[in-house]
N, C-alpha and C positions, 0 to 999 in steps of 0.2 A: 802467409801472415795476413792476417783482415785488413780493410784500409782502415785509414783514419777518417773516419766520418765528419771529424773536427774542421777537416780541410773542405769540405763543399761548402762552410757556412764565413760569410767573411769578417765571423768575427764570436767573440761567447756567444754575448747576447744575441748577436740574430740568431747563432745555432739554440738556445734557451726558447728565444720566440718562436723560430718552429716548431720546438718539438710541442709546446703550449701552442701556440696555433690548430697541430696537424691532431693534437688530442682533442680540443675542443671539436674539428671539424669530425672527426670521429663520432665523438657522442652523441652532435648533432644527425650523422646518419643512422643512430641508433634512433634516433628520436623519429626520424624523418621513414626506418621500413616498419618500426612499431606503430605508428598512428595511421600508415597508410593498409593496415587491416580493416579495417573500421567500412571506408569506403570499398573497398576491394573485394572482401570478400562477398558480397551477391552476383558482382563479377566472377569472380573465382568458380563460385557454385554454378552458375551457367554452363561456362564455358569446357567444366569439366566434369557435365552433368551429374551432381552430388545434390543433396538436399542442402541448403541454408545453414546445419544446425552440421550437418557430415563434416559440411568445408569448414567448421570451428576444430575438427582435427589438424588442421594443418597450425593452428595454435598450439596444440599435443608439440607436436613432429617438427615444431621453434623451436619449443621449451625441453624437450629431449635434445636437443643439440646443445643449446646456449647449458643445461647443466652435465653432458655431456667433458663440456672444453672447459669449462668453471673450475669441475669437478680436477679433471687433471693438470689444471695451474696451482690449485688449491694443494695437492699430493707430489707434483712432483715438480714442477714450473715453474714453482713459485719467489725461486732463487736465479733463475736468468734473465735474461733483460728482457724488463718489462716492456719495453717498447720496441724489440723485435714483436714478443704475444701481440701488439696491438697489431702490426702489422701484418703477419699469419692471419690475424682474423677479419683485417680488411679484403687480407686477397682471398679470402670465403666469402667474405659479404656478395664480391663482387658475381664471382661464381655463381652464390647462391641466388642473390638478384636476377641476376640473365635466367638463369637454368628456372623460376620461378614466374619471370614473364614468357618465358616461349612453352615452356610444358604440357601437349600435348596430351597427357592422360592425368586421371589424379594419381596413379602409384608416382609416377617422377615426378610430381606436383608437392607429396611429402617429401621425397627428398631431398627437394630442394630447399624446402622447410626445413628440412635439416641442417641442411647443407649453411643455410641459411645461420642459422642459430647456433650452431657452432665458432663464425666468427665472433654473432653477437656474444659469446662466450669470453671469449680469445679477449675481444676488446674490453669487454667492460669489465672482467676482473684485473687483467692485463694493465689498464692505463688508472683503475682506482687506484693497484700497487706501487704502481708511477708516481701518483699523487701522493701517496701515503707516505713513500721514501722520499723524496725530492722538495713537500713543502715542510715552510716552519709553521703554517697554523691549519692543522690543515682540517677543520672543520670548514673554514672558508676553503679554500681550496678545492672540498670535493664541490662544494655548493654549485662556485662557479663552475667546472666541468661539467654539471648534471645540468645546468641553465642552459648551457648548448644541449644539448638532450630536448627539452622543452624548448627549445627552438627549432628544431628539425621535427617537432612532434605536434607545432603547431602549422610549418608550412605545410607537413604529410597528406592530410590533408586537403587541403585547399589544392593540392598538386596533383594527388590522385583522382577529386570529386570533379577539378576543372577537365581534366582529360578525360576520364571516362564517361563526364553528364555528354559531353561533345563526340568523340570516336569511339569511346566502350571500349578502346585497345590499351590491356591490363600490359603488354610488351613495352610501351612507352614509358609507364610507367616506371616500369621496375630497371629499365633501360638509364635513365635521368637517375637515381637509387645506386645504380652500380657506377657511374660515371664519378657520383659526388666522393663514394666510396672509393674509387680510384685515386682521382686527387690526394687527398686522406694519406694514402697510402703511400706514396709517391714524398708525401710531408716528412714520413715518419721514416723513411728508408732513408730520405739527406741529413734527419736531425741527430745531433750527437746525443750518446749516453750522458742522461739526467746525473748531477752528480748528486748524491746520498745527502740526508742533514745529518750531522756528527750524532744527534738520538738511533735515527736509522742503522747506520754504522757499527753500532755496537751491539746491535740485536742481535742474536742468536736464528736465525732462522733453518733450523731443524724443521724437516714437518713433523706435527702430533697433530692427532685428533683435539677438534676444539673441543673443549672440555668448562671451560670456563664457563658460571653462570650466564653472564651479560652476553658473551658471544649466542652461546642456543638460544635467550629470549629471545635474542633479540632475530635467531634467524625466525624464532617461529614469526615473530611479530614483520616481519620482513617477504615473508609464505604467504602471509595473512592480505599484504601490500598488493606485492602481487597482481595475485590474484583480482581485488580490488580496481587497480589500478587499470590493469593493462584487458582487464574484465570489460570494466568500463569501457576505456578507450577503446575497443574494439569493436563491441555494440552497439552505442549510445546512436552510432549509424541509423542501424538498423531500427535501433526499438522509435525515434525520429520517422523513419519512413511507417513502420507500421501503425504505431499511434495515432499521428497527426499528419502522415500522407503526404510525408515531404519530400519533398524534391531528391534529385541524386546531388546536387550541389550546395542545396541548402543541408541537408542532412549534415555534408561533410562539413560545411559552414561548420553545422555545429557542433558538429567533433574538433573544428580547430579551436573549436572557442573554450572547451573542456579543456586541450593544451596549452591555451594560453594562459589560462586560469591556473596551471597545476604552476608554468613558468613565473607567473607572477608570485605563487604561494612560495618557492624557490629564494625568487630575492626580499620577502618579507625572511625568510628564513637566513639568509645571509646576513642583514640586518640584526637579526637576535643574535646570530653567531659573533656579529663584529661585537658584542657590548655581551660579551662573556654568560650569557645567559646558560638558565637548566636544559639539556637537550630535552632530558626526559619529560618535565612539565611539557614543554612546545609539542612531545608528541602526544601525550594524553589529550591535549586539546585540540590538535589535528584531526584525532581518530572520532573524538564527540563529536564533534563539528563537520567531517564528513562524514558518518555515518544521518546524523541528522535532514544533509541536504540531499545524500544518496534517499531517503525516504523521501522528500517531498518530490524530488522526480518522480520518483514511482508513485508519487497521488495525483503529479500533472497531469498521467499521459493523457492523451488526445488535444492538450492547450500546446501547441510551437513555441510559444514565446515564453510562456512559465517552465516549459522542461528548458528552454538554454538557459533561463536565467539559473535552475538548479542547479544545469550539470555544470555551470560557470564555477558555482558554488563549490560544487564538489570536489573542484579539481584544485580552484582557491585552497580547497582547507588540505586535499591528498597532497599538495606540493609539498609541504612543510619535514613528511615522513622520509623518504628513503636521504634525505641528505643529512638527517638527525642521526637516525640510524645506523647509519653506516661511522656517521662521527663518536657516538657511543662508544661502538665495537672501537673504532681505531685508538681513540683513547685508553683505552682497557686491555686491548692484544696487540700479536704482533702484527706483521704485516700480511700470513697466509691467511688469518682472522676474516681477512678483507673479504677475500676469494674464499674463501670457506659461508662465511654470510650471504654473502652473494649466490652461491651455488643456492643454498639452503633456500633465503628465498623465492630463484627461478626457479623452485622445485612449487611454488604453487600457482607458477603457470602452465603445468603438465596435464591438469584436469579443469582445475576453477572457472580460466573462461572457456572450456569447450563446456562444460556441465552447464554455466551463464546459458549459454547460446541452448541449448537444450531446454532448459525451462521459460528462453523468452519465445523460442518458435512454440513449444507444446503448451504453454501455458497462457505467454501475453509478453509485453511487452510489461506492465508494467510489475509484475512479478520478477521477470529477469532482472531488473533492476534492483529490486530489494534484495536480490544476491550481495550485491554489495553494499545499503546498508547494515544486512547482517554482520560479515566481514568488517565491517566497521566497527560497527557493538564491541565485535571479541579482540580486533587490536586493543580497543579502549579495556575493557577488563584486564589483558596483561599487562598493559602498560603501567597503570593503577594498581594493581598491587607488584609490580616489581617496583615500583616508585617507592611503598608500602614498604614491603621489605628492606631496600636500601636506603631508606630515610637516614637509620644511625649516622651510619659510615659517611651517608655524603656525600656518597661517588656518582660518577657518571654525570 
């Protein structure tokens, strides 16, 4: 018989607090390693003997692992314990981070990135399902969960930039990330299973392919968003170093500013959701404003101060996109639709960030950043069409 995990906590309230705290720390860890790629990419390329744009294939391997894991969740594991899915993902993150920090060769580094990505897919899909099953106010709960992603993403570049600027040792950078993941893992293992809300308990969760137009359209939006957010977050450090000759730590600070702004954008989204406003309107405005900010960032190439301002603006406007998209799907579909839309979204990371790096290295930093502006423009077109078609039913 399985042990009673609730006995490990002093009270049901303490157990729920441990569960939430561990989930928040896990999402902070996701932000931590995700934002570390930017400052670390030139060092990874140098250590592994590949060009900077070739090193961008680490992002492709990472997203391949993430998509593979979240697909398994969507197809077969969405009815299993979301707490244990998150714990399993964190174990893979520990292994992947340590391996990426110590990998002596390019093939081993690609494998480590894929393992890290598999952990990412389990954590992100599993913990979003946990929230959609157990929270009474899903949009606000999803937004709060993702605020911790933003917190980790702010600290990640500062952690990596500071260590790499002084020691140049990537092993220390990724060992620290593994330590954070290990703490979150222990917390999830000790926490009790979440109690589902009455609405979630009544839902038939037999798997079916996502056919809802809402899920498919929001999956397409998230596909472009992941490419735009992760691409810009991964390459803005290299953009600053190439266009304005910024130092390692200065470029890392600019990257942290982007993720800080993204976190502020998610705070704004939380206030917006608390007032029960239309999520699709926020999504359309955010995509348009992010596109304009990214275009301005492209045009500001060579000026470090203006680049920092416009990178901040792009992050601020991108911040509400993920929680708004997931909230729309959560309101319209079943719990497994959340995993499905995350999988569709993460597919944007397979090619787009790597391709953006190729453009940045081959055509120039301004052109590289312009890729983000183009993606945001496409998001705006898709969301505007979705709003127009959905207007008669006033849905979402």
